[in-house]
N, C-alpha and C positions, 0 to 999 in steps of 0.2 A: 385569483383562483377562479376556475371556470364555473359556469352555472350548475353543472352536474355535481361537482364536488361540494359547492355551497349548499345545494339542496340536500345532499346526504347529511351534512353536518347539522343542518337545521332540524332534521327529523330525529336526531338522537339527543336525548337529554339525560346524561349520565354523570353523576357527581364525581365518580372516580376518574372519568375521562377529563373532566374539567380540572381536577386536582393534578392529574398527570401533565396536562398542558402547562399549568403554573409551575410544576416541578421542572419541566424542560426549560422554561423561560427564565425562571428565577434562580434555580439551583444549578442546572447544567449549563445555563447561559446560552442556550440554543437561540437561533434567530427566530423571529415570528414566522417566517416562511417555512423553516424546517419543522417547527412545532405544529403548524397547520397541516403539513404533509403527513406527519405522524398521526395527527388527529383524524384526518380523512381516512387513512388506512384502517384505523381502529374502529371508526364509526361505521364503515362499510361492513366490518365483521360483526359488530353489535347489531346492525340491522338484519344481517343474515341469521343471527341467533334468535332475534325476535320472531322472525318468520318461522323458525324451527321450534319456537316456544321453549328455548333453553336459556338458562341463566349463565352469565359469563363466568361465574365461579364454579360451575359444574361441567366445564368443557373437558372433553377427553380427546385423546389422540385421534380417535375415529372421526370425531366432529371436525377436527382440524383438517384431516385428509379429505373429507368430503367437501369442505369449503375450498381447499386448494384445487380440487378437481373442478369445482364450479367455475373458478377463475380461469382454468385451462380451457373449459368448454366455451367460455366467453372470449376465448382467443387472446387472453392477456399474455404479454411477453414474459419470458423467463425473468427479465430484469424487474418487471413490475411485481411478479409473484414473489421474487426474492425480497423486494422492498417491503411488501405486505408482511411477510414472515418476520423480517427484522423489526418492523414497527411493533407487531404484536408480541414478539419475544421480549422486547424492551418494556412494553406496557405490563405484561404479566409478571415480569421480574419486579417491576415497581409494586404491583399488587402483593407479590410475595413478601417483599421487604417491608412495606409500609402499611399494607391494608389487611394483613392477617391471612392472606391466601395460603393454603397448606402446601401447594405444589405449583410449579410452573409447567403446564403441559406442552409449552413450546420449546423447552430446553433441548429435547432430543429430536425435534422435527428437522429433518434434512431439507435444505433449500436447493432448488435447481441451480446447476452450474451455469454461470453466464459465460458466453463466448467472449474472448478477449477483443474489445473494441479498440482498434488502433486510432490514435488521435489524428485528425486531419490537420495538416500544417502546410505552409507555403515554403517553396524552395528559396534559396538565397536570391536567385534571379527574379522570382515572382514578387517577393516582398520589396525588392528594390524598384521594380516596375510600378507597384502600387503606390509607394511613397513618392517616387519621381513624378508620376502622373498627377497626384494630388497637389504636389508642390507647384506644378505648372498651371493650376487653376487660377482664374482671376475673379471668380464670383464672390459674393458678399461673405459667405461662411467658410471659404477655403482655409483661412488661417486656423479657425477652430478645429475643422476636420483634420487638418494636417497635424496639429498639436496633439489631438486625441489619438490618432493612428500611431504617431511616433512614440507616445507614452505607452500605449498598449504593447507595441512591439518591444520597446526598450525595458519594460518592467514586468510584463507577464501578468498584469492585474486582471482580476475577475471583473465582469461588468458591474456587479453590485458594489465592488470596491471603488471603481471609477466614479460611479454615481454618487457615492457618499463623500468624495473628496471635497475638502474645503480649501479656500485660498491659503489659509494658514498651514495646511499640511504640506504645501509645496515649498521646498527650499532650493531655489535656483542656484544660489552661489555655491552651496555644498553639493548640489546635484543629487538630491534624494527626495523621496516623497514618503510621508508617514501614512500608513494604510491601516484601516480597521477591517480585519478579515473575519472569517467565520468564528463564531463564539465570542465576537467583540474583542479578539486578540489583536494587539497592535504590532506592527513590524515596520522597519525602515527599508525601503527598496531604492537602490540607486538607479539613475538613468543616464543615457549617453549625452555627450555635448550636443549632438545633433538634435536630440529630443529637447534638450534645454533651450536651444535657440528657437525651436518651433513654439515652445510654451511661452517664452519671453515675448515673441512677436504677437502671439495671440493675446496675452495679458496687456500689452501696451497699445495695440492698434485695433482690436476687435471687441474684447470683453467689455470695455467701457461703453461701447455703442449698444451692446446687447442688454446691459443692465438698465432697468427702468429708472427714470428719475425719481429719487427719493427712496429707492429700494435698498434694503439692508441684506439682500441675498448674498451669502458667502460661498455658495457652491462654486467650485473651480470651473466647471463646464456648464454653460448656460444654453438654453434653447433660444430660438429666434424671438420668443415672447419674453425672454429675460428670466425664466424660471429654471429651476434645477432640471437637468435632463433625467428622464425616467430610464429604466433598464431597457424597455422596448424602444425608447427613443434612441438610445445609443446603438442598439442593434440595427435599427433602420438607418441611422447615420452612417454606420460602417458599410452597409449594403449600398446606400446611395453614393457614398464617396467612391466606392469601387467602380460603380457604373459611370460616374462623372469623370473618373480618371481613365475611362476606356479600358478598364480591367475586365477581362472576359470571364474570369472565374467568379462564382457566387461565394461570398465569404461571410463569416460571422465573427464577432469579437473573440470568441474562444479559440478560433484558428490562429489568431495573433498570439494568444497565450501559449498555445502549443508550439508555435513557431519560435517564440522566445526560448522555451525550454530546449527545443531541439538544437537551436543555434548555439546555445551555451554548452550543451553536452558535446556537440561536434567539435567544439574548441577546447575540450578537456576539462570543463568545470566538474568539480567533485559533486557526487550525487547528494551528499549531505548539505552542501552549500545551496544547491538548487532547491532542496526541500525547504530551507529557510526562506529563500527568495519567493517561492511559490506560495508559502503559507500553508503547506500541507501538514496535517496533524501526524500522519504516518508516512514513513519513507516508502511504504508499499505503494502508495498512490503515485509518488514521484517516479517509481521504478518503471512505470509503463512507457516512459519516454526513452528508456535505454534501448529499446528495440529499433529505434530509427537512427541511431548514431552511426556515423561512418565507421567507427572502430568495430562495432558489432557486425556491420555488413562485410567489412574486410575479413574478419575472422571466419564468418560463415562461408565466404567465397573460398578462402584458403583451405578450409576443412573439406569443402565439397570438391575442390579442384586443386589438389596440392601440387606444388612444384616438385618434380622428381629429384631435383638437385638439392632440396632442403635437407633430406635425410643424410646425404653424403657429406654435406657441409657442416651439419650440426655436431658440435663437440660435447654439449652439455648432457648430463644424465637426466633422463625423464623420471618422474616420481608420481605416486598416487596418494591422495589424501581422502580418507573416509570420514564422513559424519557417522555417528553411531546409531542413536535412536531413530527408527524409521528408515534407516539406510542399511545398516548391517543386521539389525534386529527389528522385526515388525512388531511393535509394542504399542501402537497408537491407542488401542482400546484401554489397555492397562494404564498408560500414561495419562489419558484423559480422566479415567475413573479415579485414579489416585489423587490427581490434582483437584478434582471436583469435591471429593470427600474431604480432603485436607482443608480446602478453602471454606467449605460450609461448616465443618466441625470446629476449626480454629478461629475463623474470623467472621462467620455468619454471612459469607459472600457466596452467591450462587453464580458460578462460572458458566457462561454460555459457550456453545460450540464455536461461535464466531470469535470469541476472545482468544482462542488457541492460536489462530493464524497470526494475529498482530502482537500478542502479548506473552505467549507461552512457548510455542514451538521454536527451538533454537535459542531461546533467551536464557540468561543466567538466573540462578535462584534469587539473587539480590534484586534483579530487575522485576521478576515475577512478584516477589513479595511487596515491592513498592507499588506495583500495579494493583494488587489486592487490597492494600491498606492505605495507600496514599502517603506513607511515611517511610523514612529510611531506617535501616537496621545496622547495628554494629556487626563486624565480622563474626564475632562469637555467637550472636543471635541468629545470623543467617545460617551458620553451620549447624546449630542446634535444631532450628526449624526445618532445614533441608534434610537433616538426618531423620527426623520424625516422618517427613513426607516420603523419603526414599525407602524407609523400612516398610511402609504400607505398600509402595510400588513393588518392592521385591517379594513381599508375601503374595501379591496377586500373580506375579510371574511364576513363582515356585508352586503355586496351587494349580497352575496350568502347565504341568511338565511336558505335556504332549507338544505344546507350541513353544517350548523353551529351547530354541535353536537358532542358528544364524540363518539369514535369508538364503533360499535355495540357490545353489551354484557358487556361493561366496567362498566356501572353503577351497574348492577346486581352483577358483580364480586366484586366491591368495597363494596357493601352492605354486601356481604357474608364475606369478610375479616373483616369488622367492627364487624359483629356478632360473628365471631370466635376470636375476640380480637387480630388479626394479625396487628401489626403496619405497617404503610405505609408512604412513602415519595416520593417527586418528585425531579428529578435532571434535570435542564434545563439550557442551555447556555444563555437564555434570560436575559434581565435586568429587574429591578423592575417595570417600567411602563408597560411592556408587561405582566409580571407576575400578576400584579394587574388586568389587563384586562382579563386574563385567569380566575382568581379567580371569578371575577364578572360575566363574560359571561357564564361560565360552572358551577357556584355554587360549586366550589371545597371545600369550607369550610365545606361541608357536611362530608368530609372524611379526609381532610388534615389540620393539624394545621399550623399556620404561620411559626413556627420554623422548620417544616419538609418540607418546600418547599425551596430547595437549588437552588440558581440562581447566576448570575454574579453580585455580589454586590460591585465590585471594588477591593475586596481583593482576588478574585479568580485569582491568578497570572498565573496559568497554566490550560488551557482548555483541553477538551477531545482531544486526547486520553490519556492524563495524568490522573492518578487515583485520583487527588486531589478532584474533585467534588463528586465522589462516596465515597471517604473516609470521607468527611464531612457528607454525608447523613448517612453512617453507624454509625458515631459517634453520630449524632442526634438521631438515632433510639436506641442507646445503646445496640447494638448487635455486634457479630463478623461478619466479611466479609463472612465467609463460611456459615453463617446462613441466608444470604440474597439472595433473588431471584430478578433479574433485568430484566425488560422489556425494550428493546431498538429496534431502527430501523436502526441506522447509524453505519457504520464500526468504526468510531472514538469513538462512545459511547460504542460499544461492547468491543473494546480494552481497553477503560478506565475502564469498569466494571471488565474485566478479570484481569487487572493490580491491581485493588483494592481487588482481590482475592474473588470475589463474588462466592457463592456456586453453583449457577445456573444462566445462562444467556439465555434468550429467545428472539428471534427476532420476532417483529411484522412486517409482510410483507404485505403492502398495495398492492393488485394485480394491481393497476393502476400506481404504481411507475415506473418511466422511467429509473432512473439512479442507480438502486439497484446494489451494488457490490456483488460478490460471497462470502458470509460470512457463508454459511451453515455449513462448517466444523469447524467454530469457536464458534458455539453456541450449546446449548443442545437441543433446539427445535426451530421450526419455526411455527408461527401461523398467519393466515390471520386476525384474530380479537379475541375478548374475549368471543364469544358465546359458544364455546365448550372448556372447560378447561381440558386438558389431566390428566389422573391419576398420571402421573409422577410429575406433579406440585403439585397436592393435597397431594401426599405422601411426597414430599419435605417439604411442609408447615405443614405437620401433621394434615391435615384437613380430617375428615371422609366424 
């Protein structure tokens, strides 16, 4: 940690902050580095409160906004401000749950949207040039550097994961390495025969020379002095290896991790499998790599520059699939409020806005209940709890009759699709009681037959972002996935549609939405509503 952060932490002596750090380390099993990062953000805020002569338990929204403004004035990046808010929201949630705080003032504080940062990666030719140049070296440390580079590229490990590898974690015969990732979670990651040969050469011919006489050091990769490589040492090793191999690009270890992910996706690996290999807690993190795959580039090219012969040659019927909540009906405020009330009243859990992106929007009731409680429920329990929550949601909707209508332009668009004989379906994570309410309230039978409204009927064992629900809709429509246009609003739904190989995915972006994730790079188009249907959509549907 740098001197400035260390200085801030030393100035703050707060018992609750110390307890929170222990909670992160011992209960949540966060790494020491992550816990320190949280502590720094919180300590900076506590120092600000000291200067303003305010107690942390008397903070109001106005105080928070003033603090965030001060960070902006200091020219902190949006990413930094977003991290500060997340840390403080977590801290105050802890105070609410365990320290008797009456309210969490950070729950409704919106965070600045981060621009999508595209991962830097090496092309197939560039990674070959780097490895080939390293293999040609004759200096003392060449075997170690080649083994490390080959393993980074073949396994996608983080720097911290490579640093903690022990000799016993490496299984050369079976070609896999046991890795301890974030949260001290273990996973087994395979590597290529080429990486295996490089590792074997290093272990046989160089590592014994690096290890000091009498040393019991079990680290897989050793420094010139025979000690375990540090994270900064690995970063410097990669930079120096590139320079020694006459590689002109400046690289860092994470670029090899990005290259690993991109290479696998380009060769057709399933996103869920990549999530496991990368050690990502959420598939949303893994999804950032989908924008660089060849398949996405090809689809984008064909949509922007279509072959005029395709329309004449195509024999298959085109179809349209709609998500419901947030796509056909803008109900985010009521959706969020009803879940927050239900979670707090039923389980004493305070849901934060950030929880909705990863754990609520597009997810089944069963999945959400497991997230809230950490345990499984029987189908009858899920049905009873979901009914209780949905009754609260429906009351909120009916109390606001003025806004109880389909998204602007949708009725006219559905009428046009019906006129053009384009089959349509709905995919929603809701259960039957809520679906019946939708059908009655919005008169959906005008456009959708019962067998083409796909919902959580108890047999939907995998919710979004798994493709199961969209695959069922595609089957009900009797078309190919590539001939389907999907309208979605949630990241989990977009990933689900893409995994089902939908030919076009369009995001409906309610301008009022508070927790919208950056998904523009994952979809073909973004629309605010259905009032103006772009030509690209009409061309895809072959509508004049």
